[in-house]
N, C-alpha and C positions, 0 to 999 in steps of 0.2 A: 032598188035598181033592178030591171027586167034580166033574165036569163042571158038573152042576146047581148046587153052591153056589159054584163059581169064576164062574159067570155071574151069581149073585144078587148077589155083591159086587160085580162090574163094574158091574152096573144100579144098584145102589144108590150107588155112588160116583159115576157119571155123573149121577145124577138126584137127589142130595141136595139138600135146599133151600140156596137160595143165602144167604150171609151176608156182603153187601158191609158195608166199614166204613162208620161213619155219617157220617164227614166226605165221603166222596166220595158219598154220597146226598144230603146238603145241597148239594154243589156242582153234582151234575145237576140238582137242583130248581132252583137258581139259573138254570142255562143254559136250561132250560125255560121257567122263567117269564119270563125276559129276552127270548129268541130266539123264544119262540112266543106269547106273552101280551102282549108290550109293557112289562113291567115294569121298574123303574129299579133295577139292581143295589144302588146305595148306600141304597135304601128297602126292598127285598126280601131282601136277605142278612141285616141285623140280625132280621127277623122269623123268618127259616128258623132261624137260630143259637138264638134265644131258645127255639122251640118244640123243638128237638134235643135239648137236655139234655146236649150234648157238654162235655167237658172242655174247659180253655183251650187245650192244646195241638192239640187236634183242632179247634176252632174256629179257629185260626190256621191250621192246614193246608187246612181247607175254604176259607176266604177266599184263601188265595195259589192253590189251585187254581181255583176258581170263577172269581175275577178274573182271574187269569192266562190261562185260557182262553178268556174273552171278549174280552179284549185281543189273543191271538195267534191268534186263529181264522183269519184271513187265511193265516197262514204254514202252518197246520195243514192248512187247506181245499186247500192246494195239494199236499200230501203226499197226502191222500186221493184228490184226483183223478188221481193219477200212477197209483194202483192199481186203481180200480175199473172193471168192464166195463160201465158204464152212464153216462147222463148225472148228474151231481152232482144236479141238481135232483129227480132219481127217488129218491133215497135216501130212505129212512124217517127221518123227523126225529129220533127217538131214536138210532138209529144215528148220524147226524151228529155229534150233540152228546156220545154216548160215546166215539167217535172222538177229537173235539177233546181231551174230558178224558185220554183214554189218551196221545195224543200230547203233550200239555202235561206229563204226567208224564215222559215219555220224552226230550224235547229241552229242557226248561226248568226241571227240578225235579230233587231229589237222590235219585229214586226209581230203583232198579235196573231195566232193563229187563224181566226176567222178573216183578219184583213189580207195575210197572207195568201189564203185559198181563194178568197173573193177575187182578188186583184189578179192572181194568175187565171184565173177561169176567164175574167174579162180580156186578159192579153191573149189567152187561147182561142175565144170567139174571135178576136181580130185577127189574128194571123193564122188561124187553122181552121175555122169554121165552127158551127154550133154543135155538131155531133163530136167533134173531138174536144171541144170545150166542155161537155158534159162528161166525156171519159176522163179529162183531168181532174174535173171536179169530184168524179166518185173514187179515183185513187188517192187523190190528196187528203180526202175525208177519211178514207180507209187507213191511211198512216197515221194520220194525226190522232185517230181514236186509239191507235195501238202505242199508247205513251211508252210502253217499257220494250219495244221492239229490238233495240241494239243493246240493252241490258239484257233482255231474255238471250239472245243470240249469242254474246259473249260468256254468258254463265253456263251454256251449253257445251256437249263435249266435241260438236262437230267441226269447230273452228280451232287451229293451231294457234298458238301464239302470235307467231309472225301474220297470220292471217288476220287476227283481231286487230293487230296494230296497223296493219294495211289499210283495214277499214276505218278503223278510229281516226287515223290521222291522214287517210286518203293519200297514201304513197303507193305505188307498185312495189310488191315484196321484193323485186331484185335491188331495187334503190335503196331500201332499208338495209338489205344484207350489205351492200356496197359500203354503207355508213358504219354498220357495225365492224366491218374488216379494219377500217382503220380506227375507229374511236376505242373499240374493245370494250363498251360500257353501254349498257342499255338505257340507263338513264340519260346519259349524253345523248344518244340516239333519240330519245323520246324529246328532248329538250330541242333539239335541231329539227325533227319532224314539225315539232308545234310551232317553232319561229318561222319554217318556210310557210305556214298557212296564215301569217299574220299580215296584214298590208304594213308597206314601209313608206315612208316620206322619201320623195326623191332626193339624191344626192347631186349637188352641183359642183362643177370644176370651173374656176375662172382661169382662162387661159392667159399666161404669162405675156406681158405687153399689149393686150387687147382689153382685159378687164381685170377687176382684184376681187379678192374675197370680202373687202370692205365695201365695195360696190354691191354686190349682191346682198350684204346684210342691211343695207339702206331699204330693200323692200322687204326683207325678213329672213329668220333662219338662224342658226346656230353653227359656228365653227366645228368642222369635223377634226377629230382627232389624227394625228400622224401626218396627214396630208398638208403641205403647205398652200393647197389652193381649193379645198374643198369648203363646201357648206351643206348641211342638211336643212333642206326648205320647209317653210311653213307656208308655202303658195304654190299655187300651179306653176309650172315652169315657165309657161309663156307670159306669166305675170311679171318675169324679169325682163327688163330691156336688154341686157347683155345676151340673153338665151335668144331673143327676137332677132336680135343683129349679129347673131354668130359669133359673139365676142366670148362666149362662155358655153358650157355643154352640160348635158344630164350624164353622169358618170358616177357608178358603184364606187364608194371608197376603196374597195379592193382593187379595182382597176386602176384607180388613180396611184395606188401605193405600187403597183407593179410598175408602172411608166416611171414615176419619181424614183424608187431605187434604181432602177436601170440607167436613168439618165445621170444619177449620182456616181457611176461608174466612170465618167467623162475624166480625161486628163488634160482637157483645154488644148490639146493640139490643134492647130490651124487646119491641118490636113485631116483631122478625123473625119471619118465617114459611118454613117448610119443607114441601117436597113431595117424598117418594119417590115417582116417578110409576109405576113397574113393580117394586112392592115385592117380590113372591113370589120365592122362599119365605120371605124376611123376614130374611136375616142382615145385609144392610146397613142396613136400616130399624132393626133392634134396637140395632146399635151407634150410629146416629145420633140415636134417641129418648134412649138412656141418657145419652148426652154430654150433649144437651141438658138433661135433665132434672136433671143432678148439677151442669151448669156454667152453664147459661143457661135456667133454668125458665120464666122469663117469656115465651120464644118458644114459637110454634105448631108443631105438627108432625103432618103426616097421612102415611098410608101407603096409597098406592092400588094396588089389584090387582083387575082385573075378573074374572078366573077363581075360581069359588067355591071349590074345594077348594085352590087356592093362597092364597086370603084366609083361608081358616081356618087354614092355616100361619102366615101373617103374624100373626095372632090370637095364636097360642101365645107368642110373642115380642114381642109390641106389644099394649098394652091395646085391647081391641075399639072401644073409642070413637074410637079414633086410624085406625081402619082403614076405607077407603072403597072402593067399587068402581064405577070409571067406566071407559068406553073411553076410554083414554089420549089417543086422536086427536081426541076431542071435547071441546075447551077449555072450550066454553060450559057443558058438565055439571058443572064444578067450581064454578061460581056464584061465583068469586073468583081475586085474584092472588097470586102470592108472590113472596119475596126469594131464595130458593134451592130450585132445583129440581134433581133427580138424575133422569136418564133412563139407566138401567141396562137398556139395551134388550133385547129378545129378539134372540139371534143363533146362529150356528151350533154355537157353544162349542167351537171347534177350539183354545182356550186351557187346556181343562180336562181333556184326553183320558186323563191318568195317573189323575185320580180319576174318571171316568166311562168306566169300559171298553167299554161298549155304544156310546157316542156316535159313535163312528168309522164303524161301521157302519149307522148311522140317518140321517145327514145326507148330502146329495148337493149337487152343484152347483146343482140344480134349487130347492133351499132358498133361496138366495140371491135368486130371482127374488120369492119373497113377503117374505122377511125384509129386504133393503134398502129397499123403498119403505115397509114397516111404519117402520123406524127414522126415515126421513126425516119420515115424518108425526108421529111422536112428537116430534121436535125441533121441529117446525114447531108444534105445539100447544104444547109448553112455552115457545116463543118468544111465543108469544100470551099464555100464563100468568104470564109473568115481569115483574115490575116494572122500571121504569127503575132501572137502578143495580145491578140483581140479578144473582146469578150461576146458569147453567146448567152442570152438568156433563153430559157424554156418557160413557157407559161400555159397554164390551162383554167378554164372556169370548172374545174372539176375535181373532187377529192378523190376519185376512184384510183385505187392501187395501181390498176394496169395502165392508167393514163399518167400517173405521178411517180410513185417509187419505183416500178417497173422500169420505165423509160430511164430514169436516172440510173439505176444499175446498168441497165443495157448500154447507156452511152459509156459509162466508166468502163464496162467490159470490151468494147468494141473500138473506143478512141481513148488509146492510153496517154495521148499527148492532150488531152482536156482536163484541166484541174478544177474541180468543184471549189469554186469561192463562195466562203460565207457571206450570206446577204446583208448579214448584221453589219459588215464593215461598209456597206453604203447605207446604212440608217434603218434598215429593216427592223421592226420592234422585236426584240428577243422572243416575248411571249408567242409571236407567230412561227416561231421556229418548227420545221417538219421533223418526221419520224427519222429522217437522215439530215443529220448535223450539217447544217448550214443553207438547208433548203428553206423555203416560206410554204407553209401550209396555213391559211385563214379558214377560220370557222364561222358560220353566221351567229350561232347561239353564244359563242365566246368573245367574238370580236366586232359584233355588229356589221360585219360586210359580207358580200358574196364569199363563196370557201374557194377563194383562188389559190394557185399553186405556182411557184416559182423556183427555178434552179439556174444559178449562173456559173457557167465554164470559162475558164481561160485557156487559151490555146499555147502552149509552150512555144517559145522563141526557138527558131531552128538553130 
C-alpha cells in the first residue's frame, strides 16, 4: 500500500463518526440535566428512557451507570483532582461528567478497564468533540494506570479519618457527622453509608379500594414487612397495570408506614376531619385518602400543598376537590380546625439518599438555618389548627438531630398541652423506636426503609 493510501486509512479511522452506546448517552444526558440544570434524577431518568427506545437490558445499564455516577461522584472527583493540572472548577462541565461516567464503570461496575475507557472516549467524541475526547482518554488512562491511587492516599498522613470516609463512601463530611450524632457508632455509620450507595428495587403501594397487593404480585414482587399495602417490585413500575392506571403508587416502605400508623390513630368518628398539611408530591396523602374512603368514608380529608407544580402532582393521586393550596404557616387561611393533622415537613432529606442520588450534593448545613425554623412554624400552625383531643403527627425524611429530636423537645417545652403518644400504640414496630421513647426513627441499614422519623402528639381536652 502506498504512503498516501496508508495516511488516508489512518485519518479515516481517527476521525470516523463516533457511535457511542445508547445507554451511555442516556446516562450522560441524565448527569447533564441533574448536575447542570437542577433536574431530579428520579423524574428525569424515566423521561430519558422513554424517549431512548432502548431495550430493557440497556435501560438497566443506563440506570445503574447514571444513578451510580451521581451517587459516587465525590469519590470519582478525588481521582480526577489527583491527575489534572488545573483547578477542578476550571474543567469543562462536560469533561467532568464524562470522567465521572468512565470512572464509575472502572471502579464500581463490571466493565473491563479497556472497554470503560474506549466507550467513554467514544461518548466524549460524540457529545464534546475530538479534542475533548482526547483529553478524556489521556486522563482516564492516567487514572487506570495508577492502580493504588486510593489506597496510597488513604495510607498517607494528609487526610483525616472523616475525609477518608467521605471519599470512600462518597458522602459530604457534614452528613457523615450528622449520622454519627444519632448512631454513636462508626461501624453503623459505615453500614448506612454503604447501603446508601446500593441500588434499591422500587417499593410499591396498593391503594385501598383501587388495587391490592395480590394484584401487584401477579406481575411480580415480594410483600413488604409491616405495611399492609406494600410490595418490593422485581419489575419496572410501569410494567404494573395498577401503576399505569394510577390505582397504585411507588412509595418507600418508610413513607407507607408513616401514613399507615397515623391512619391507625382514627376513632371512626363520622365527623373526624383530617389534614395533610405538606402533601406534595402526594404519596402519603393518597394512602390516607384511600384508607378513609374505604374504611371511614364519612370523615373529611384535605391535602394542602402551596407549591403549584407539587399541588398538581397531589391532584393526580387525590381528587382535585380535596387539594388546597395555603401557606401552611398561616393557620387562619384554612378557615377551620381538624382532628388529625400530618405535618410531613420539608427537610434535608438525609434519610432518602439511596433513592435520591443527587440529594447529598445539593444540601448543606446552611439549609438547616431555613428548614428548622420552617418546621417549627408549621408545627405551631398545626397546633393552632388542632382540635382538643386531636392528634398531630410530625414527620421528616431525615434523621438529623436538629430536624427530629430537637423539634420534639422544642414542642414539649413550648406546648405543654401536647402529649407525646407512643407510636407503638398504633402499630409502629418496636424496633423502630427513636431515642426519645415513643417516637419512630427508621434506619436504612437496619430496617430496609428510608430513614423516616415521626412523633405523634395529642392535644389535651379543655
